[in-house]
N, CA and C atoms of all chains as a GROMACS GRO file, in nm:
protein
  615
    1UNK      N    1   0.068  -0.121  -0.003
    1UNK     CA    2  -0.013  -0.013   0.004
    1UNK      C    3   0.093   0.136   0.014
    2UNK      N    4   0.048   0.242  -0.060
    2UNK     CA    5   0.116   0.365  -0.059
    2UNK      C    6   0.015   0.465  -0.028
    3UNK      N    7   0.090   0.571   0.060
    3UNK     CA    8  -0.007   0.677   0.053
    3UNK      C    9   0.123   0.791   0.061
    4UNK      N   10   0.139   0.822  -0.082
    4UNK     CA   11   0.216   0.934  -0.073
    4UNK      C   12   0.183   1.058  -0.087
    5UNK      N   13   0.228   1.152  -0.011
    5UNK     CA   14   0.184   1.302  -0.011
    5UNK      C   15   0.296   1.398  -0.016
    6UNK      N   16   0.256   1.524  -0.027
    6UNK     CA   17   0.390   1.637  -0.018
    6UNK      C   18   0.336   1.680   0.125
    7UNK      N   19   0.478   1.728   0.153
    7UNK     CA   20   0.449   1.790   0.299
    7UNK      C   21   0.400   1.929   0.296
    8UNK      N   22   0.355   1.999   0.202
    8UNK     CA   23   0.334   2.138   0.204
    8UNK      C   24   0.465   2.253   0.195
    9UNK      N   25   0.542   2.216   0.263
    9UNK     CA   26   0.627   2.326   0.278
    9UNK      C   27   0.721   2.312   0.164
   10UNK      N   28   0.752   2.435   0.080
   10UNK     CA   29   0.837   2.454  -0.029
   10UNK      C   30   0.949   2.489   0.038
   11UNK      N   31   1.055   2.418  -0.046
   11UNK     CA   32   1.216   2.450   0.010
   11UNK      C   33   1.296   2.508  -0.105
   12UNK      N   34   1.366   2.626  -0.034
   12UNK     CA   35   1.412   2.709  -0.134
   12UNK      C   36   1.543   2.730  -0.110
   13UNK      N   37   1.590   2.676   0.010
   13UNK     CA   38   1.725   2.667   0.070
   13UNK      C   39   1.775   2.512   0.120
   14UNK      N   40   1.867   2.484   0.027
   14UNK     CA   41   1.898   2.322   0.047
   14UNK      C   42   1.987   2.309   0.173
   15UNK      N   43   2.065   2.434   0.226
   15UNK     CA   44   2.163   2.406   0.330
   15UNK      C   45   2.067   2.416   0.450
   16UNK      N   46   1.990   2.494   0.448
   16UNK     CA   47   1.866   2.478   0.565
   16UNK      C   48   1.815   2.386   0.602
   17UNK      N   49   1.750   2.297   0.471
   17UNK     CA   50   1.720   2.182   0.521
   17UNK      C   51   1.831   2.077   0.559
   18UNK      N   52   1.946   2.095   0.486
   18UNK     CA   53   2.038   1.983   0.560
   18UNK      C   54   2.044   1.986   0.693
   19UNK      N   55   2.040   2.124   0.715
   19UNK     CA   56   2.099   2.165   0.889
   19UNK      C   57   1.968   2.090   0.958
   20UNK      N   58   1.845   2.120   0.947
   20UNK     CA   59   1.725   2.040   0.967
   20UNK      C   60   1.702   1.914   0.982
   21UNK      N   61   1.763   1.871   0.871
   21UNK     CA   62   1.764   1.698   0.900
   21UNK      C   63   1.865   1.676   0.981
   22UNK      N   64   1.990   1.739   0.981
   22UNK     CA   65   2.099   1.684   1.119
   22UNK      C   66   2.005   1.695   1.216
   23UNK      N   67   1.935   1.793   1.258
   23UNK     CA   68   1.840   1.817   1.403
   23UNK      C   69   1.770   1.714   1.423
   24UNK      N   70   1.739   1.648   1.332
   24UNK     CA   71   1.630   1.518   1.367
   24UNK      C   72   1.700   1.392   1.336
   25UNK      N   73   1.820   1.389   1.329
   25UNK     CA   74   1.870   1.262   1.305
   25UNK      C   75   1.866   1.207   1.158
   26UNK      N   76   1.848   1.294   1.094
   26UNK     CA   77   1.813   1.254   0.930
   26UNK      C   78   1.951   1.279   0.858
   27UNK      N   79   1.912   1.238   0.732
   27UNK     CA   80   2.035   1.282   0.614
   27UNK      C   81   1.994   1.339   0.493
   28UNK      N   82   2.065   1.430   0.456
   28UNK     CA   83   1.990   1.466   0.313
   28UNK      C   84   2.111   1.417   0.225
   29UNK      N   85   2.083   1.348   0.128
   29UNK     CA   86   2.178   1.300   0.003
   29UNK      C   87   2.110   1.372  -0.101
   30UNK      N   88   2.225   1.487  -0.130
   30UNK     CA   89   2.203   1.589  -0.252
   30UNK      C   90   2.254   1.482  -0.374
   31UNK      N   91   2.130   1.490  -0.482
   31UNK     CA   92   2.199   1.397  -0.605
   31UNK      C   93   2.130   1.261  -0.614
   32UNK      N   94   2.092   1.234  -0.485
   32UNK     CA   95   2.028   1.090  -0.530
   32UNK      C   96   1.887   1.126  -0.575
   33UNK      N   97   1.898   1.007  -0.659
   33UNK     CA   98   1.741   1.040  -0.787
   33UNK      C   99   1.621   0.973  -0.765
   34UNK      N  100   1.642   0.873  -0.669
   34UNK     CA  101   1.525   0.793  -0.650
   34UNK      C  102   1.474   0.801  -0.482
   35UNK      N  103   1.378   0.813  -0.467
   35UNK     CA  104   1.373   0.750  -0.299
   35UNK      C  105   1.270   0.658  -0.292
   36UNK      N  106   1.319   0.592  -0.164
   36UNK     CA  107   1.251   0.446  -0.138
   36UNK      C  108   1.087   0.492  -0.070
   37UNK      N  109   1.001   0.390  -0.176
   37UNK     CA  110   0.873   0.394  -0.126
   37UNK      C  111   0.827   0.272  -0.159
   38UNK      N  112   0.669   0.261  -0.137
   38UNK     CA  113   0.615   0.106  -0.158
   38UNK      C  114   0.699   0.092  -0.337
   39UNK      N  115   0.674   0.158  -0.411
   39UNK     CA  116   0.726   0.094  -0.550
   39UNK      C  117   0.607   0.097  -0.650
   40UNK      N  118   0.463   0.118  -0.619
   40UNK     CA  119   0.401   0.134  -0.711
   40UNK      C  120   0.254   0.188  -0.641
   41UNK      N  121   0.215   0.280  -0.705
   41UNK     CA  122   0.070   0.322  -0.659
   41UNK      C  123  -0.058   0.240  -0.672
   42UNK      N  124  -0.147   0.215  -0.550
   42UNK     CA  125  -0.249   0.123  -0.578
   42UNK      C  126  -0.381   0.209  -0.567
   43UNK      N  127  -0.346   0.344  -0.585
   43UNK     CA  128  -0.471   0.438  -0.622
   43UNK      C  129  -0.581   0.446  -0.486
   44UNK      N  130  -0.538   0.421  -0.402
   44UNK     CA  131  -0.609   0.413  -0.256
   44UNK      C  132  -0.566   0.529  -0.187
   45UNK      N  133  -0.500   0.680  -0.278
   45UNK     CA  134  -0.505   0.754  -0.232
   45UNK      C  135  -0.470   0.899  -0.333
   46UNK      N  136  -0.523   0.998  -0.316
   46UNK     CA  137  -0.490   1.107  -0.418
   46UNK      C  138  -0.366   1.143  -0.415
   47UNK      N  139  -0.285   1.129  -0.542
   47UNK     CA  140  -0.164   1.189  -0.578
   47UNK      C  141  -0.138   1.303  -0.534
   48UNK      N  142  -0.028   1.380  -0.495
   48UNK     CA  143   0.000   1.533  -0.486
   48UNK      C  144  -0.003   1.608  -0.599
   49UNK      N  145  -0.073   1.720  -0.593
   49UNK     CA  146  -0.106   1.813  -0.702
   49UNK      C  147  -0.004   1.820  -0.782
   50UNK      N  148   0.002   1.793  -0.929
   50UNK     CA  149   0.093   1.819  -1.029
   50UNK      C  150   0.164   1.681  -1.047
   51UNK      N  151   0.148   1.608  -1.016
   51UNK     CA  152   0.222   1.486  -0.989
   51UNK      C  153   0.140   1.349  -1.049
   52UNK      N  154   0.180   1.287  -1.162
   52UNK     CA  155   0.120   1.144  -1.149
   52UNK      C  156   0.207   1.036  -1.150
   53UNK      N  157   0.158   0.912  -1.161
   53UNK     CA  158   0.244   0.800  -1.098
   53UNK      C  159   0.367   0.772  -1.160
   54UNK      N  160   0.388   0.829  -1.274
   54UNK     CA  161   0.531   0.806  -1.334
   54UNK      C  162   0.638   0.892  -1.235
   55UNK      N  163   0.565   0.991  -1.190
   55UNK     CA  164   0.663   1.092  -1.112
   55UNK      C  165   0.700   1.042  -0.994
   56UNK      N  166   0.627   0.927  -0.949
   56UNK     CA  167   0.661   0.877  -0.806
   56UNK      C  168   0.784   0.793  -0.773
   57UNK      N  169   0.846   0.837  -0.674
   57UNK     CA  170   0.977   0.728  -0.663
   57UNK      C  171   1.129   0.805  -0.734
   58UNK      N  172   1.076   0.934  -0.784
   58UNK     CA  173   1.192   1.006  -0.860
   58UNK      C  174   1.197   1.144  -0.778
   59UNK      N  175   1.340   1.186  -0.773
   59UNK     CA  176   1.360   1.311  -0.711
   59UNK      C  177   1.475   1.380  -0.737
   60UNK      N  178   1.519   1.474  -0.692
   60UNK     CA  179   1.654   1.572  -0.736
   60UNK      C  180   1.755   1.532  -0.586
   61UNK      N  181   1.702   1.490  -0.522
   61UNK     CA  182   1.759   1.485  -0.379
   61UNK      C  183   1.680   1.375  -0.278
   62UNK      N  184   1.727   1.331  -0.188
   62UNK     CA  185   1.657   1.253  -0.087
   62UNK      C  186   1.708   1.284   0.073
   63UNK      N  187   1.600   1.240   0.138
   63UNK     CA  188   1.638   1.227   0.306
   63UNK      C  189   1.614   1.078   0.334
   64UNK      N  190   1.712   1.068   0.406
   64UNK     CA  191   1.707   0.940   0.497
   64UNK      C  192   1.726   0.904   0.610
   65UNK      N  193   1.705   0.819   0.668
   65UNK     CA  194   1.741   0.776   0.790
   65UNK      C  195   1.876   0.715   0.840
   66UNK      N  196   2.004   0.773   0.846
   66UNK     CA  197   2.099   0.677   0.860
   66UNK      C  198   2.109   0.548   0.938
   67UNK      N  199   2.162   0.439   0.894
   67UNK     CA  200   2.198   0.310   0.941
   67UNK      C  201   2.016   0.266   0.954
   68UNK      N  202   1.951   0.289   0.897
   68UNK     CA  203   1.802   0.259   0.871
   68UNK      C  204   1.739   0.168   0.743
   69UNK      N  205   1.780   0.115   0.671
   69UNK     CA  206   1.782   0.048   0.551
   69UNK      C  207   1.624  -0.005   0.506
   70UNK      N  208   1.539  -0.016   0.597
   70UNK     CA  209   1.420  -0.066   0.596
   70UNK      C  210   1.301   0.076   0.598
   71UNK      N  211   1.346   0.176   0.643
   71UNK     CA  212   1.250   0.312   0.612
   71UNK      C  213   1.216   0.327   0.491
   72UNK      N  214   1.123   0.417   0.468
   72UNK     CA  215   1.104   0.479   0.369
   72UNK      C  216   1.191   0.607   0.354
   73UNK      N  217   1.199   0.688   0.220
   73UNK     CA  218   1.260   0.798   0.228
   73UNK      C  219   1.206   0.920   0.184
   74UNK      N  220   1.227   1.017   0.188
   74UNK     CA  221   1.181   1.139   0.170
   74UNK      C  222   1.253   1.169   0.018
   75UNK      N  223   1.153   1.204  -0.075
   75UNK     CA  224   1.206   1.281  -0.199
   75UNK      C  225   1.198   1.410  -0.190
   76UNK      N  226   1.321   1.488  -0.207
   76UNK     CA  227   1.321   1.635  -0.241
   76UNK      C  228   1.290   1.656  -0.371
   77UNK      N  229   1.166   1.696  -0.403
   77UNK     CA  230   1.138   1.702  -0.594
   77UNK      C  231   1.100   1.836  -0.627
   78UNK      N  232   1.127   1.885  -0.763
   78UNK     CA  233   1.133   2.018  -0.808
   78UNK      C  234   0.970   2.063  -0.774
   79UNK      N  235   0.927   2.167  -0.734
   79UNK     CA  236   0.785   2.188  -0.722
   79UNK      C  237   0.751   2.205  -0.868
   80UNK      N  238   0.616   2.170  -0.872
   80UNK     CA  239   0.542   2.180  -1.032
   80UNK      C  240   0.464   2.338  -1.012
   81UNK      N  241   0.450   2.361  -0.913
   81UNK     CA  242   0.374   2.505  -0.894
   81UNK      C  243   0.479   2.602  -0.838
   82UNK      N  244   0.554   2.601  -0.796
   82UNK     CA  245   0.654   2.727  -0.785
   82UNK      C  246   0.784   2.692  -0.807
   83UNK      N  247   0.916   2.765  -0.745
   83UNK     CA  248   1.006   2.772  -0.806
   83UNK      C  249   1.136   2.716  -0.704
   84UNK      N  250   1.064   2.645  -0.590
   84UNK     CA  251   1.140   2.556  -0.495
   84UNK      C  252   1.148   2.410  -0.524
   85UNK      N  253   1.140   2.327  -0.432
   85UNK     CA  254   1.136   2.205  -0.413
   85UNK      C  255   1.004   2.160  -0.316
   86UNK      N  256   0.946   2.065  -0.354
   86UNK     CA  257   0.866   1.984  -0.263
   86UNK      C  258   0.890   1.847  -0.181
   87UNK      N  259   0.859   1.834  -0.084
   87UNK     CA  260   0.895   1.718  -0.021
   87UNK      C  261   0.754   1.575  -0.027
   88UNK      N  262   0.821   1.491  -0.090
   88UNK     CA  263   0.724   1.354  -0.106
   88UNK      C  264   0.768   1.248  -0.040
   89UNK      N  265   0.672   1.191   0.051
   89UNK     CA  266   0.694   1.072   0.112
   89UNK      C  267   0.601   0.970   0.102
   90UNK      N  268   0.606   0.864   0.100
   90UNK     CA  269   0.496   0.746   0.148
   90UNK      C  270   0.489   0.727   0.284
   91UNK      N  271   0.384   0.762   0.368
   91UNK     CA  272   0.347   0.720   0.502
   91UNK      C  273   0.268   0.620   0.572
   92UNK      N  274   0.252   0.535   0.452
   92UNK     CA  275   0.200   0.389   0.466
   92UNK      C  276   0.267   0.345   0.601
   93UNK      N  277   0.214   0.293   0.693
   93UNK     CA  278   0.283   0.218   0.806
   93UNK      C  279   0.363   0.300   0.869
   94UNK      N  280   0.339   0.427   0.885
   94UNK     CA  281   0.458   0.544   0.942
   94UNK      C  282   0.585   0.553   0.848
   95UNK      N  283   0.590   0.488   0.739
   95UNK     CA  284   0.698   0.520   0.670
   95UNK      C  285   0.809   0.412   0.712
   96UNK      N  286   0.756   0.320   0.785
   96UNK     CA  287   0.866   0.224   0.848
   96UNK      C  288   0.958   0.305   0.923
   97UNK      N  289   0.912   0.387   0.991
   97UNK     CA  290   1.015   0.461   1.073
   97UNK      C  291   1.048   0.636   1.056
   98UNK      N  292   0.990   0.661   0.936
   98UNK     CA  293   1.036   0.789   0.900
   98UNK      C  294   0.924   0.886   0.945
   99UNK      N  295   0.806   0.852   0.981
   99UNK     CA  296   0.710   0.921   1.042
   99UNK      C  297   0.745   0.975   1.186
  100UNK      N  298   0.773   0.905   1.254
  100UNK     CA  299   0.848   0.905   1.388
  100UNK      C  300   0.956   1.029   1.376
  101UNK      N  301   1.011   1.019   1.296
  101UNK     CA  302   1.131   1.130   1.296
  101UNK      C  303   1.074   1.284   1.221
  102UNK      N  304   0.977   1.293   1.167
  102UNK     CA  305   0.942   1.398   1.080
  102UNK      C  306   0.818   1.448   1.133
  103UNK      N  307   0.726   1.359   1.212
  103UNK     CA  308   0.577   1.404   1.240
  103UNK      C  309   0.488   1.351   1.153
  104UNK      N  310   0.378   1.357   1.210
  104UNK     CA  311   0.257   1.278   1.134
  104UNK      C  312   0.243   1.302   0.975
  105UNK      N  313   0.269   1.434   0.937
  105UNK     CA  314   0.249   1.515   0.833
  105UNK      C  315   0.389   1.615   0.805
  106UNK      N  316   0.488   1.555   0.869
  106UNK     CA  317   0.646   1.648   0.835
  106UNK      C  318   0.621   1.739   0.906
  107UNK      N  319   0.544   1.758   1.006
  107UNK     CA  320   0.582   1.886   1.029
  107UNK      C  321   0.668   1.933   1.127
  108UNK      N  322   0.736   1.832   1.207
  108UNK     CA  323   0.868   1.861   1.268
  108UNK      C  324   0.984   1.899   1.180
  109UNK      N  325   0.967   1.812   1.071
  109UNK     CA  326   1.085   1.862   0.959
  109UNK      C  327   1.050   2.004   0.892
  110UNK      N  328   0.947   2.019   0.892
  110UNK     CA  329   0.897   2.192   0.818
  110UNK      C  330   0.918   2.268   0.928
  111UNK      N  331   0.889   2.252   1.063
  111UNK     CA  332   0.920   2.342   1.153
  111UNK      C  333   1.086   2.380   1.176
  112UNK      N  334   1.151   2.272   1.167
  112UNK     CA  335   1.283   2.274   1.194
  112UNK      C  336   1.370   2.323   1.037
  113UNK      N  337   1.319   2.293   0.897
  113UNK     CA  338   1.344   2.385   0.812
  113UNK      C  339   1.306   2.530   0.812
  114UNK      N  340   1.200   2.545   0.874
  114UNK     CA  341   1.144   2.717   0.859
  114UNK      C  342   1.293   2.788   0.984
  115UNK      N  343   1.287   2.723   1.071
  115UNK     CA  344   1.367   2.750   1.168
  115UNK      C  345   1.519   2.777   1.144
  116UNK      N  346   1.567   2.677   1.054
  116UNK     CA  347   1.710   2.715   1.009
  116UNK      C  348   1.724   2.818   0.905
  117UNK      N  349   1.624   2.828   0.854
  117UNK     CA  350   1.602   2.904   0.734
  117UNK      C  351   1.607   3.065   0.776
  118UNK      N  352   1.529   3.051   0.902
  118UNK     CA  353   1.544   3.219   0.981
  118UNK      C  354   1.680   3.235   1.034
  119UNK      N  355   1.752   3.135   1.096
  119UNK     CA  356   1.866   3.150   1.159
  119UNK      C  357   1.963   3.200   1.052
  120UNK      N  358   1.974   3.128   0.940
  120UNK     CA  359   2.072   3.163   0.826
  120UNK      C  360   2.019   3.297   0.796
  121UNK      N  361   1.902   3.309   0.758
  121UNK     CA  362   1.891   3.442   0.676
  121UNK      C  363   1.947   3.592   0.751
  122UNK      N  364   1.879   3.559   0.895
  122UNK     CA  365   1.910   3.698   0.998
  122UNK      C  366   2.075   3.697   1.005
  123UNK      N  367   2.139   3.591   1.055
  123UNK     CA  368   2.280   3.591   1.077
  123UNK      C  369   2.354   3.676   0.962
  124UNK      N  370   2.283   3.628   0.843
  124UNK     CA  371   2.358   3.693   0.725
  124UNK      C  372   2.342   3.832   0.734
  125UNK      N  373   2.206   3.873   0.763
  125UNK     CA  374   2.214   4.051   0.804
  125UNK      C  375   2.267   4.102   0.871
  126UNK      N  376   2.335   3.980   0.945
  126UNK     CA  377   2.413   4.112   1.072
  126UNK      C  378   2.349   4.066   1.219
  127UNK      N  379   2.247   3.997   1.234
  127UNK     CA  380   2.144   4.022   1.352
  127UNK      C  381   2.247   3.902   1.438
  128UNK      N  382   2.224   3.916   1.569
  128UNK     CA  383   2.272   3.790   1.662
  128UNK      C  384   2.145   3.725   1.682
  129UNK      N  385   2.131   3.569   1.646
  129UNK     CA  386   2.019   3.510   1.652
  129UNK      C  387   2.030   3.367   1.782
  130UNK      N  388   1.943   3.347   1.810
  130UNK     CA  389   1.887   3.275   1.908
  130UNK      C  390   1.764   3.182   1.865
  131UNK      N  391   1.792   3.035   1.886
  131UNK     CA  392   1.690   2.988   1.848
  131UNK      C  393   1.689   2.865   1.984
  132UNK      N  394   1.542   2.851   2.007
  132UNK     CA  395   1.502   2.790   2.130
  132UNK      C  396   1.377   2.701   2.135
  133UNK      N  397   1.355   2.603   2.152
  133UNK     CA  398   1.254   2.502   2.178
  133UNK      C  399   1.152   2.544   2.309
  134UNK      N  400   1.034   2.598   2.293
  134UNK     CA  401   0.943   2.625   2.365
  134UNK      C  402   0.859   2.510   2.444
  135UNK      N  403   0.812   2.537   2.542
  135UNK     CA  404   0.732   2.456   2.598
  135UNK      C  405   0.612   2.357   2.528
  136UNK      N  406   0.554   2.448   2.462
  136UNK     CA  407   0.440   2.388   2.377
  136UNK      C  408   0.488   2.335   2.256
  137UNK      N  409   0.608   2.327   2.239
  137UNK     CA  410   0.654   2.253   2.120
  137UNK      C  411   0.679   2.347   2.010
  138UNK      N  412   0.661   2.453   1.997
  138UNK     CA  413   0.705   2.551   1.907
  138UNK      C  414   0.831   2.576   1.927
  139UNK      N  415   0.910   2.650   1.804
  139UNK     CA  416   1.060   2.676   1.785
  139UNK      C  417   1.038   2.807   1.759
  140UNK      N  418   1.122   2.916   1.869
  140UNK     CA  419   1.130   3.042   1.848
  140UNK      C  420   1.251   3.085   1.811
  141UNK      N  421   1.278   3.198   1.694
  141UNK     CA  422   1.378   3.226   1.672
  141UNK      C  423   1.371   3.400   1.679
  142UNK      N  424   1.494   3.423   1.764
  142UNK     CA  425   1.482   3.586   1.783
  142UNK      C  426   1.638   3.648   1.760
  143UNK      N  427   1.601   3.740   1.688
  143UNK     CA  428   1.693   3.815   1.613
  143UNK      C  429   1.703   3.935   1.642
  144UNK      N  430   1.822   3.973   1.684
  144UNK     CA  431   1.873   4.138   1.739
  144UNK      C  432   1.994   4.245   1.679
  145UNK      N  433   1.949   4.354   1.672
  145UNK     CA  434   2.046   4.417   1.616
  145UNK      C  435   2.044   4.562   1.694
  146UNK      N  436   1.598   4.906   2.069
  146UNK     CA  437   1.691   4.793   2.006
  146UNK      C  438   1.573   4.712   1.891
  147UNK      N  439   1.628   4.682   1.794
  147UNK     CA  440   1.541   4.620   1.662
  147UNK      C  441   1.556   4.478   1.719
  148UNK      N  442   1.408   4.417   1.724
  148UNK     CA  443   1.417   4.292   1.714
  148UNK      C  444   1.335   4.214   1.669
  149UNK      N  445   1.335   4.107   1.585
  149UNK     CA  446   1.254   4.039   1.512
  149UNK      C  447   1.226   3.876   1.570
  150UNK      N  448   1.102   3.859   1.597
  150UNK     CA  449   1.075   3.742   1.655
  150UNK      C  450   0.994   3.651   1.564
  151UNK      N  451   1.037   3.505   1.567
  151UNK     CA  452   0.972   3.428   1.478
  151UNK      C  453   0.960   3.313   1.545
  152UNK      N  454   0.802   3.285   1.539
  152UNK     CA  455   0.742   3.162   1.600
  152UNK      C  456   0.689   3.083   1.509
  153UNK      N  457   0.739   2.944   1.546
  153UNK     CA  458   0.697   2.820   1.464
  153UNK      C  459   0.676   2.732   1.498
  154UNK      N  460   0.523   2.683   1.438
  154UNK     CA  461   0.454   2.543   1.473
  154UNK      C  462   0.374   2.498   1.374
  155UNK      N  463   0.383   2.348   1.358
  155UNK     CA  464   0.311   2.316   1.267
  155UNK      C  465   0.304   2.351   1.105
  156UNK      N  466   0.449   2.382   1.063
  156UNK     CA  467   0.493   2.390   0.976
  156UNK      C  468   0.443   2.598   0.903
  157UNK      N  469   0.396   2.662   1.023
  157UNK     CA  470   0.394   2.774   0.975
  157UNK      C  471   0.462   2.874   1.054
  158UNK      N  472   0.491   3.020   1.048
  158UNK     CA  473   0.566   3.124   1.150
  158UNK      C  474   0.483   3.218   1.140
  159UNK      N  475   0.489   3.269   1.262
  159UNK     CA  476   0.447   3.409   1.292
  159UNK      C  477   0.558   3.517   1.294
  160UNK      N  478   0.556   3.619   1.241
  160UNK     CA  479   0.628   3.704   1.252
  160UNK      C  480   0.624   3.824   1.322
  161UNK      N  481   0.743   3.834   1.440
  161UNK     CA  482   0.689   4.018   1.514
  161UNK      C  483   0.797   4.068   1.493
  162UNK      N  484   0.792   4.214   1.491
  162UNK     CA  485   0.895   4.292   1.491
  162UNK      C  486   0.871   4.420   1.571
  163UNK      N  487   0.976   4.420   1.678
  163UNK     CA  488   1.020   4.522   1.775
  163UNK      C  489   1.097   4.615   1.744
  164UNK      N  490   1.078   4.760   1.802
  164UNK     CA  491   1.172   4.868   1.788
  164UNK      C  492   1.186   4.909   1.650
  165UNK      N  493   1.076   4.890   1.566
  165UNK     CA  494   1.105   4.985   1.414
  165UNK      C  495   0.990   5.038   1.411
  166UNK      N  496   0.988   5.179   1.413
  166UNK     CA  497   0.845   5.256   1.406
  166UNK      C  498   0.810   5.272   1.253
  167UNK      N  499   0.679   5.277   1.251
  167UNK     CA  500   0.623   5.292   1.098
  167UNK      C  501   0.620   5.196   0.993
  168UNK      N  502   0.591   5.183   0.891
  168UNK     CA  503   0.545   5.099   0.798
  168UNK      C  504   0.706   5.023   0.751
  169UNK      N  505   0.835   5.085   0.805
  169UNK     CA  506   0.942   5.034   0.730
  169UNK      C  507   0.951   4.878   0.812
  170UNK      N  508   0.902   4.828   0.880
  170UNK     CA  509   0.909   4.713   0.973
  170UNK      C  510   0.838   4.595   0.869
  171UNK      N  511   0.767   4.633   0.775
  171UNK     CA  512   0.711   4.540   0.641
  171UNK      C  513   0.826   4.526   0.552
  172UNK      N  514   0.890   4.623   0.507
  172UNK     CA  515   1.008   4.587   0.400
  172UNK      C  516   1.110   4.537   0.494
  173UNK      N  517   1.106   4.523   0.605
  173UNK     CA  518   1.257   4.467   0.682
  173UNK      C  519   1.235   4.298   0.641
  174UNK      N  520   1.116   4.267   0.660
  174UNK     CA  521   1.097   4.112   0.651
  174UNK      C  522   1.015   4.066   0.519
  175UNK      N  523   1.020   4.138   0.418
  175UNK     CA  524   0.947   4.116   0.332
  175UNK      C  525   1.024   3.986   0.234
  176UNK      N  526   1.169   4.030   0.215
  176UNK     CA  527   1.245   3.916   0.148
  176UNK      C  528   1.259   3.786   0.205
  177UNK      N  529   1.229   3.782   0.343
  177UNK     CA  530   1.222   3.673   0.462
  177UNK      C  531   1.114   3.596   0.421
  178UNK      N  532   0.996   3.661   0.427
  178UNK     CA  533   0.869   3.600   0.398
  178UNK      C  534   0.852   3.504   0.251
  179UNK      N  535   0.938   3.606   0.153
  179UNK     CA  536   0.928   3.514   0.066
  179UNK      C  537   0.997   3.414   0.017
  180UNK      N  538   1.103   3.385   0.135
  180UNK     CA  539   1.209   3.277   0.134
  180UNK      C  540   1.109   3.168   0.177
  181UNK      N  541   1.013   3.208   0.284
  181UNK     CA  542   0.912   3.088   0.318
  181UNK      C  543   0.812   3.044   0.224
  182UNK      N  544   0.805   3.105   0.125
  182UNK     CA  545   0.718   3.049   0.012
  182UNK      C  546   0.574   3.011   0.082
  183UNK      N  547   0.540   3.104   0.137
  183UNK     CA  548   0.390   3.138   0.185
  183UNK      C  549   0.352   3.050   0.311
  184UNK      N  550   0.442   3.046   0.407
  184UNK     CA  551   0.431   2.978   0.506
  184UNK      C  552   0.382   3.094   0.646
  185UNK      N  553   0.372   3.211   0.612
  185UNK     CA  554   0.343   3.288   0.717
  185UNK      C  555   0.207   3.275   0.743
  186UNK      N  556   0.167   3.292   0.876
  186UNK     CA  557   0.022   3.296   0.946
  186UNK      C  558  -0.032   3.389   1.009
  187UNK      N  559   0.058   3.478   1.044
  187UNK     CA  560   0.014   3.618   1.099
  187UNK      C  561   0.077   3.701   1.062
  188UNK      N  562   0.051   3.852   1.071
  188UNK     CA  563   0.114   3.974   1.035
  188UNK      C  564   0.031   4.114   1.124
  189UNK      N  565   0.055   4.074   1.254
  189UNK     CA  566  -0.016   4.198   1.311
  189UNK      C  567   0.036   4.304   1.312
  190UNK      N  568  -0.017   4.441   1.279
  190UNK     CA  569   0.055   4.530   1.310
  190UNK      C  570   0.037   4.606   1.461
  191UNK      N  571   0.188   4.626   1.512
  191UNK     CA  572   0.150   4.695   1.650
  191UNK      C  573   0.144   4.840   1.661
  192UNK      N  574   0.107   4.872   1.774
  192UNK     CA  575   0.137   5.002   1.792
  192UNK      C  576   0.235   5.121   1.722
  193UNK      N  577   0.354   5.021   1.728
  193UNK     CA  578   0.460   5.107   1.651
  193UNK      C  579   0.463   5.113   1.494
  194UNK      N  580   0.374   5.026   1.462
  194UNK     CA  581   0.378   5.046   1.297
  194UNK      C  582   0.284   5.176   1.260
  195UNK      N  583   0.217   5.228   1.361
  195UNK     CA  584   0.142   5.344   1.325
  195UNK      C  585   0.200   5.469   1.389
  196UNK      N  586   0.327   5.473   1.448
  196UNK     CA  587   0.387   5.566   1.508
  196UNK      C  588   0.476   5.613   1.399
  197UNK      N  589   0.542   5.765   1.406
  197UNK     CA  590   0.600   5.833   1.308
  197UNK      C  591   0.761   5.791   1.311
  198UNK      N  592   0.820   5.723   1.196
  198UNK     CA  593   0.975   5.678   1.240
  198UNK      C  594   1.038   5.824   1.277
  199UNK      N  595   1.125   5.808   1.334
  199UNK     CA  596   1.245   5.948   1.368
  199UNK      C  597   1.277   5.994   1.278
  200UNK      N  598   1.304   6.134   1.249
  200UNK     CA  599   1.344   6.195   1.148
  200UNK      C  600   1.479   6.263   1.186
  201UNK      N  601   1.576   6.240   1.102
  201UNK     CA  602   1.727   6.270   1.111
  201UNK      C  603   1.724   6.445   1.060
  202UNK      N  604   1.764   6.536   1.137
  202UNK     CA  605   1.782   6.690   1.054
  202UNK      C  606   1.926   6.717   1.063
  203UNK      N  607   1.942   6.787   0.941
  203UNK     CA  608   2.063   6.778   0.893
  203UNK      C  609   2.147   6.916   0.977
  204UNK      N  610   2.275   6.884   0.993
  204UNK     CA  611   2.331   7.023   1.084
  204UNK      C  612   2.335   7.119   1.016
  205UNK      N  613   2.337   7.243   1.074
  205UNK     CA  614   2.362   7.347   1.007
  205UNK      C  615   2.507   7.433   1.044
   0.00000   0.00000   0.00000
């Protein structure tokens, strides 16, 4: 069975994505052109917008769990609607471990990516930047000048 | 002191700007918001937004 969806966040900074992956114990493999998933679409779940069955499993880069060859991987795929990348993944059966790493809908990865993007951006602008995890699970990035 | 506070949860970001008077706070974060590619959820104007920025007077 396969349930391939996109995580909604649009990636425009691969270095920030790399840093976010490391924060979650994941590895961004640049240039890996296939990501691990069930292998065929069984039609029980709508395909991500702009993608057809032939597109599944192919990517420009991939995210994997180091040391876990059973886990499904996340495909970093050129967006069909924007100028960045989308994240596609098969969350069937928790992606055999991937869902625990990135959140039910990939929200942990999305949050960390946004935070790293913010840290990199405002540091380059000359701000002193701190990143902290709040009690309610949110991430706060404070930038002072 | 100028401060930008970004709070991130469930894949979305709230951006607050402090210490910047007038509408220039919008220009300050515009490029960053574009990098987020639509993940901003709120953009509330604080009291400072409606204050006049300080004007520098030339020395004679």
